[in-house]
MDTraj code that builds the backbone (N, CA, C; nanometers):
import mdtraj as md
import numpy as np

residues = "GLN VAL GLN LEU VAL GLU SER GLY GLY GLY LEU VAL GLN PRO GLY GLY SER LEU ARG LEU SER CYS VAL ALA SER GLY PHE THR PHE ARG PHE ASN SER MET SER TRP TYR ARG GLN ALA PRO GLY LYS GLU ARG GLU LEU VAL ALA SER ILE THR GLU LEU GLY ASP ASN SER ARG TYR ALA ASN SER VAL LYS GLY ARG PHE THR ILE SER ARG ASP ASN ALA LYS ASN THR LEU PHE LEU GLN MET ASN SER LEU LYS PRO GLU ASP THR ALA VAL TYR TYR CYS ALA ARG GLY GLY TYR TYR SER GLN PRO TYR ASP SER TRP GLY GLN GLY THR GLN VAL THR VAL SER SER".split()
xyz = np.array([
    [-1.4285, 3.0262, -0.1160],
    [-1.5283, 2.9013, -0.0671],
    [-1.4785, 2.7979, -0.1090],
    [-1.4367, 2.7159, -0.0607],
    [-1.3803, 2.5727, 0.0145],
    [-1.4260, 2.5288, -0.0660],
    [-1.3410, 2.3847, -0.2154],
    [-1.3260, 2.3360, -0.2788],
    [-1.3087, 2.2309, -0.2052],
    [-1.3305, 2.1099, -0.2318],
    [-1.2786, 1.9339, -0.2552],
    [-1.2897, 1.8605, -0.3548],
    [-1.1828, 1.8658, -0.4757],
    [-1.2044, 1.7685, -0.5655],
    [-1.1550, 1.6218, -0.5446],
    [-1.2569, 1.5476, -0.4989],
    [-1.1616, 1.3759, -0.4833],
    [-1.1456, 1.3291, -0.6574],
    [-1.0806, 1.2369, -0.6405],
    [-1.0319, 1.1808, -0.7414],
    [-0.9100, 1.0357, -0.7481],
    [-0.9447, 0.9958, -0.8062],
    [-0.9037, 0.8362, -0.7980],
    [-0.9409, 0.6939, -0.8368],
    [-1.0382, 0.7089, -0.7678],
    [-1.0728, 0.5982, -0.7364],
    [-1.1968, 0.5418, -0.8399],
    [-1.2108, 0.4112, -0.7972],
    [-1.2630, 0.2811, -0.9509],
    [-1.2995, 0.1256, -0.8811],
    [-1.2512, 0.0680, -1.0083],
    [-1.3191, -0.0781, -0.9787],
    [-1.1826, -0.1617, -0.9040],
    [-1.1224, -0.2870, -0.8593],
    [-1.0089, -0.3086, -0.7909],
    [-1.0332, -0.4746, -0.7156],
    [-0.9996, -0.5555, -0.7668],
    [-0.9717, -0.6870, -0.6842],
    [-0.9096, -0.6566, -0.5488],
    [-1.0016, -0.7634, -0.4689],
    [-0.9496, -0.7701, -0.3514],
    [-0.7421, -0.7802, -0.3449],
    [-0.7305, -0.7421, -0.2340],
    [-0.5609, -0.6953, -0.3235],
    [-0.4776, -0.6150, -0.3612],
    [-0.6483, -0.6328, -0.4286],
    [-0.5089, -0.4907, -0.5328],
    [-0.5337, -0.3177, -0.4912],
    [-0.4700, -0.2245, -0.5321],
    [-0.4535, -0.1131, -0.4845],
    [-0.4614, -0.0323, -0.5759],
    [-0.4761, 0.0969, -0.4833],
    [-0.5391, 0.2377, -0.5554],
    [-0.5262, 0.3289, -0.4721],
    [-0.4452, 0.4335, -0.5781],
    [-0.4296, 0.6471, -0.5127],
    [-0.5168, 0.6684, -0.5023],
    [-0.5575, 0.7480, -0.3989],
    [-0.6898, 0.8442, -0.4373],
    [-0.6157, 0.9622, -0.3834],
    [-0.6803, 1.0981, -0.4818],
    [-0.6008, 1.2485, -0.4332],
    [-0.7179, 1.3156, -0.4238],
    [-0.6480, 1.4450, -0.3661],
    [-0.8025, 1.5705, -0.3288],
    [-0.7048, 1.6575, -0.3514],
    [-0.7631, 1.7820, -0.4313],
    [-0.7776, 1.8725, -0.4265],
    [-0.8470, 1.9868, -0.3343],
    [-0.7421, 2.0650, -0.2890],
    [-0.8483, 2.1323, -0.2313],
    [-0.8088, 2.3141, -0.2995],
    [-0.9079, 2.3753, -0.2647],
    [-0.8282, 2.5233, -0.2854],
    [-0.9791, 2.5964, -0.2289],
    [-0.9654, 2.7312, -0.1308],
    [-1.0697, 2.8511, -0.1576],
    [-1.0107, 2.8436, 0.0579],
    [-0.8511, 2.7890, 0.0515],
    [-0.8418, 2.8160, 0.2457],
    [-0.7165, 2.7755, 0.1844],
    [-0.5636, 2.8421, 0.3271],
    [-0.4775, 2.8256, 0.3158],
    [-0.4496, 2.6958, 0.3667],
    [-0.4198, 2.5435, 0.2786],
    [-0.3908, 2.4260, 0.2998],
    [-0.2837, 2.3963, 0.3561],
    [-0.2019, 2.4487, 0.4019],
    [-0.0705, 2.4150, 0.4532],
    [-0.0707, 2.4040, 0.5661],
    [-0.1477, 2.5525, 0.6343],
    [-0.2776, 2.6285, 0.7869],
    [-0.2947, 2.4820, 0.8304],
    [-0.3801, 2.3876, 0.7797],
    [-0.4852, 2.3003, 0.8356],
    [-0.4246, 2.1497, 0.8243],
    [-0.4691, 2.1588, 0.8516],
    [-0.5151, 1.8766, 0.9593],
    [-0.5808, 1.8880, 0.7968],
    [-0.5849, 1.7720, 0.7495],
    [-0.6550, 1.7198, 0.6411],
    [-0.6710, 1.5180, 0.7011],
    [-0.7897, 1.4807, 0.6358],
    [-0.8584, 1.3611, 0.6302],
    [-0.9236, 1.3412, 0.5690],
    [-0.9236, 1.1544, 0.5294],
    [-1.0224, 1.0972, 0.4645],
    [-1.0978, 0.9876, 0.5333],
    [-1.2315, 1.0173, 0.5249],
    [-1.3047, 0.9563, 0.5403],
    [-1.3990, 0.9241, 0.4061],
    [-1.4826, 0.7736, 0.4849],
    [-1.5387, 0.7011, 0.3590],
    [-1.7013, 0.6635, 0.4117],
    [-1.7831, 0.6042, 0.3273],
    [-1.9090, 0.5640, 0.3801],
    [-1.9523, 0.4711, 0.2836],
    [-1.9944, 0.4222, 0.3356],
    [-2.0734, 0.2773, 0.2822],
    [-2.2008, 0.3097, 0.2299],
    [-2.2628, 0.2245, 0.1805],
    [-2.3654, 0.1868, 0.1623],
    [-2.5023, 0.1817, 0.3160],
    [-2.5232, 0.1840, 0.3418],
    [-2.6486, 0.1630, 0.4357],
    [-2.5133, 0.2161, 0.6136],
    [-2.4830, 0.2416, 0.6003],
    [-2.3146, 0.3137, 0.7251],
    [-2.3123, 0.4507, 0.7582],
    [-2.2352, 0.4669, 0.8333],
    [-2.2698, 0.6558, 0.8746],
    [-2.0984, 0.6213, 0.7924],
    [-2.0767, 0.7800, 0.7894],
    [-1.9545, 0.8523, 0.7711],
    [-1.8127, 0.8034, 0.8254],
    [-1.7521, 0.7535, 0.8053],
    [-1.6028, 0.6649, 0.9606],
    [-1.4562, 0.7770, 0.8983],
    [-1.4063, 0.7526, 0.9778],
    [-1.2758, 0.9177, 0.9895],
    [-1.1534, 0.7217, 0.9093],
    [-1.0751, 0.7595, 0.8304],
    [-0.9915, 0.6320, 0.8192],
    [-0.8269, 0.7062, 0.8346],
    [-0.8362, 0.8007, 0.8290],
    [-0.7108, 0.9280, 0.8316],
    [-0.6743, 1.0126, 0.8585],
    [-0.6060, 1.0282, 0.9519],
    [-0.5320, 1.1667, 0.8925],
    [-0.4305, 1.2269, 0.9532],
    [-0.4401, 1.3881, 0.8650],
    [-0.2728, 1.4016, 0.8966],
    [-0.2694, 1.5354, 0.9752],
    [-0.1572, 1.5776, 1.0444],
    [-0.0883, 1.7091, 1.0486],
    [-0.0487, 1.7698, 0.9495],
    [-0.1021, 1.9568, 0.9596],
    [-0.0329, 2.0611, 0.8539],
    [0.1059, 2.0374, 0.7912],
    [0.1653, 1.9562, 0.8833],
    [0.3209, 1.9241, 0.8188],
    [0.3846, 1.8820, 0.7306],
    [0.2234, 1.7262, 0.7642],
    [0.2647, 1.5959, 0.7162],
    [0.3558, 1.5214, 0.8174],
    [0.3752, 1.5729, 0.9455],
    [0.4374, 1.4221, 0.9746],
    [0.4350, 1.4019, 1.1141],
    [0.2943, 1.3805, 1.1340],
    [0.2233, 1.2152, 1.1834],
    [0.0500, 1.2679, 1.1766],
    [0.0619, 1.0999, 1.1651],
    [-0.0677, 1.0659, 1.1067],
    [-0.1543, 0.9808, 1.1857],
    [-0.2560, 0.9631, 1.1783],
    [-0.3660, 0.9012, 1.2237],
    [-0.4511, 0.7777, 1.1219],
    [-0.4222, 0.6108, 1.1903],
    [-0.5161, 0.5967, 1.1185],
    [-0.6413, 0.4830, 1.1849],
    [-0.7638, 0.4379, 1.1025],
    [-0.8880, 0.4328, 1.2088],
    [-0.7893, 0.2373, 1.1595],
    [-0.8402, 0.1157, 1.2635],
    [-0.7469, -0.0121, 1.2716],
    [-0.8370, -0.0640, 1.2212],
    [-0.8978, -0.0660, 1.0702],
    [-0.9571, -0.1315, 1.0242],
    [-0.8517, -0.0929, 0.8811],
    [-0.7209, -0.0239, 0.8704],
    [-0.6654, 0.0461, 0.7593],
    [-0.5364, 0.0350, 0.8141],
    [-0.5029, 0.0362, 0.9196],
    [-0.3658, 0.0030, 0.8851],
    [-0.2450, -0.0144, 0.9104],
    [-0.1850, -0.0252, 0.8440],
    [-0.0912, -0.1370, 0.7828],
    [-0.0232, -0.1555, 0.6074],
    [-0.2188, -0.1195, 0.5677],
    [-0.2675, -0.0893, 0.4288],
    [-0.2507, 0.0265, 0.3728],
    [-0.2931, 0.1052, 0.4121],
    [-0.3639, 0.2064, 0.3949],
    [-0.2083, 0.3308, 0.4939],
    [-0.2540, 0.4370, 0.3454],
    [-0.0767, 0.5563, 0.3749],
    [-0.1009, 0.7041, 0.3166],
    [-0.1641, 0.8077, 0.4309],
    [-0.1855, 0.9166, 0.3368],
    [-0.0497, 1.0144, 0.3916],
    [-0.0585, 1.0999, 0.2702],
    [-0.0166, 1.2081, 0.2569],
    [-0.0611, 1.2937, 0.2048],
    [0.0886, 1.3757, 0.2298],
    [0.0772, 1.5532, 0.1254],
    [0.1303, 1.6174, -0.0012],
    [0.1314, 1.6893, -0.0491],
    [0.1861, 1.8221, -0.0948],
    [0.1338, 1.9691, -0.1378],
    [0.1784, 1.9937, -0.0114],
    [0.1845, 2.1133, 0.0517],
    [0.1889, 2.2444, -0.0871],
    [0.2730, 2.2257, -0.1704],
    [0.3135, 2.2886, -0.2969],
    [0.1958, 2.2759, -0.4044],
    [0.1317, 2.1648, -0.3938],
    [0.0058, 2.1609, -0.4863],
    [-0.0913, 2.1475, -0.4590],
    [-0.1491, 2.1656, -0.2891],
    [-0.2623, 2.2127, -0.2688],
    [-0.3201, 2.0606, -0.2770],
    [-0.2444, 1.9345, -0.2192],
    [-0.3129, 1.7969, -0.3214],
    [-0.2801, 1.7049, -0.1524],
    [-0.3758, 1.6046, -0.1397],
    [-0.4227, 1.5455, 0.0103],
    [-0.3455, 1.3937, -0.1164],
    [-0.3167, 1.3239, -0.0632],
    [-0.3689, 1.1689, -0.1092],
    [-0.3757, 1.0591, -0.0030],
    [-0.4358, 0.9258, -0.0263],
    [-0.4815, 0.8022, -0.0096],
    [-0.3755, 0.6864, -0.0309],
    [-0.2748, 0.6359, -0.0195],
    [-0.2263, 0.5551, -0.0800],
    [-0.3101, 0.3947, 0.0107],
    [-0.4286, 0.3399, -0.1273],
    [-0.4263, 0.2118, -0.0534],
    [-0.4104, 0.0612, -0.0831],
    [-0.3734, -0.0277, -0.0641],
    [-0.3298, -0.1223, -0.1113],
    [-0.3954, -0.2611, 0.0024],
    [-0.3457, -0.3331, -0.0270],
    [-0.4096, -0.4992, 0.0438],
    [-0.5621, -0.4834, 0.0776],
    [-0.6314, -0.4182, -0.0487],
    [-0.7483, -0.3740, -0.0571],
    [-0.7948, -0.5008, -0.0064],
    [-1.0149, -0.4611, 0.0684],
    [-1.0353, -0.6272, 0.0564],
    [-1.2453, -0.5297, 0.0601],
    [-1.2462, -0.6688, 0.0321],
    [-1.4435, -0.5845, -0.0382],
    [-1.5171, -0.5202, 0.0660],
    [-1.4750, -0.4789, 0.2449],
    [-1.4894, -0.3394, 0.2905],
    [-1.4745, -0.3016, 0.3265],
    [-1.3779, -0.2090, 0.2328],
    [-1.3268, -0.1574, 0.2006],
    [-1.4009, -0.0406, 0.0983],
    [-1.5245, -0.1407, 0.0104],
    [-1.6121, -0.0506, -0.0466],
    [-1.6179, 0.0179, -0.0093],
    [-1.6517, 0.1874, -0.0218],
    [-1.7473, 0.3088, -0.0757],
    [-1.7383, 0.3961, -0.0985],
    [-1.7131, 0.5611, -0.0460],
    [-1.7591, 0.6545, -0.1153],
    [-1.6115, 0.7297, 0.0136],
    [-1.4826, 0.7196, -0.1164],
    [-1.4146, 0.7954, -0.0199],
    [-1.4451, 1.0211, -0.0654],
    [-1.4118, 1.0409, 0.0918],
    [-1.4136, 1.1747, 0.0481],
    [-1.2716, 1.2227, 0.1272],
    [-1.3216, 1.3404, 0.1082],
    [-1.1301, 1.4252, 0.1575],
    [-1.2241, 1.5496, 0.2757],
    [-1.1693, 1.6096, 0.3880],
    [-1.1911, 1.7073, 0.4569],
    [-1.1082, 1.7916, 0.5386],
    [-1.1136, 1.8960, 0.5301],
    [-1.0583, 2.0144, 0.5787],
    [-1.0436, 1.9587, 0.7346],
    [-0.9453, 2.0112, 0.7701],
    [-0.9450, 1.9165, 0.9375],
    [-0.9125, 1.8203, 0.9746],
    [-0.9541, 1.7569, 1.0193],
    [-0.9597, 1.5863, 1.1469],
    [-0.8510, 1.5682, 1.1803],
    [-0.7757, 1.6229, 1.2154],
    [-0.6835, 1.5252, 1.2803],
    [-0.6940, 1.5635, 1.4457],
    [-0.7397, 1.7298, 1.4561],
    [-0.6906, 1.7358, 1.6516],
    [-0.8467, 1.6835, 1.6836],
    [-0.9386, 1.7541, 1.5944],
    [-1.0880, 1.7553, 1.6261],
    [-1.1672, 1.7661, 1.4901],
    [-1.2930, 1.7578, 1.5291],
    [-1.3504, 1.7014, 1.4210],
    [-1.3122, 1.8167, 1.3104],
    [-1.4077, 1.7352, 1.1883],
    [-1.3351, 1.8684, 1.0931],
    [-1.4350, 1.9513, 1.0326],
    [-1.4216, 2.0130, 0.9159],
    [-1.4849, 2.1575, 0.8878],
    [-1.6340, 2.0603, 0.8591],
    [-1.7514, 2.1159, 0.8456],
    [-1.7997, 2.0312, 0.7632],
    [-1.8752, 2.0879, 0.6383],
    [-1.7941, 2.0564, 0.4783],
    [-1.7355, 2.1430, 0.3815],
    [-1.7136, 2.0314, 0.2975],
    [-1.7802, 1.8917, 0.1923],
    [-1.7148, 1.7848, 0.1360],
    [-1.7231, 1.8453, 0.0689],
    [-1.6656, 1.7445, -0.1006],
    [-1.5948, 1.6921, -0.1678],
    [-1.7623, 1.6666, -0.2493],
    [-1.7812, 1.6046, -0.3700],
    [-1.8616, 1.5004, -0.4077],
    [-1.8135, 1.3689, -0.3993],
    [-1.6755, 1.2929, -0.3093],
    [-1.6659, 1.1653, -0.3276],
    [-1.5959, 1.1475, -0.4616],
    [-1.5018, 1.0208, -0.4447],
    [-1.4834, 0.9352, -0.4938],
    [-1.5228, 0.8093, -0.4743],
    [-1.5514, 0.7047, -0.5547],
    [-1.6223, 0.5228, -0.5547],
    [-1.4810, 0.4822, -0.5610],
    [-1.5139, 0.3419, -0.4375],
    [-1.3858, 0.2885, -0.4474],
    [-1.4877, 0.1679, -0.4403],
    [-1.4744, 0.0496, -0.5359],
    [-1.5165, -0.0940, -0.5218],
    [-1.4349, -0.2157, -0.5508],
    [-1.4402, -0.2879, -0.4343],
    [-1.2958, -0.3512, -0.4309],
    [-1.3998, -0.4937, -0.3989],
    [-1.4032, -0.5265, -0.5805],
    [-1.5119, -0.7201, -0.5775],
    [-1.4416, -0.7782, -0.6732],
    [-1.3979, -0.9029, -0.7159],
    [-1.3626, -0.9907, -0.7840],
    [-1.4423, -1.0847, -0.8879],
])
top = md.Topology()
chain = top.add_chain()
for i, resn in enumerate(residues, 1):
    res = top.add_residue(resn, chain, resSeq=i)
    for name in ("N", "CA", "C"):
        top.add_atom(name, md.element.get_by_symbol(name[0]), res)
traj = md.Trajectory(xyz[None], top)
């Protein structure tokens, strides 16, 4: 059974930083690309960043390029998202997903972690 458990969200002021984590289980993590998505109130879920199986290539939404960094630790089955220079428009629930670099991700989602950027 696939499980994705996100953590690390919280309330941060504009310009601040957060580091999200996602611990994966129930599948062979190192054989899968991974992604981060987010969903703001009243909006559709959108792709934020994705990374290849070995972590040697990544892609970003234009809105976060240069501010966010996706990474992974295959030994610990963990995906990360380092978020710097946060803006109020980054406020959303953030989800990690299995797959998503080459095509649509698998339809299996964790509970997400809330990120709120506000002064």
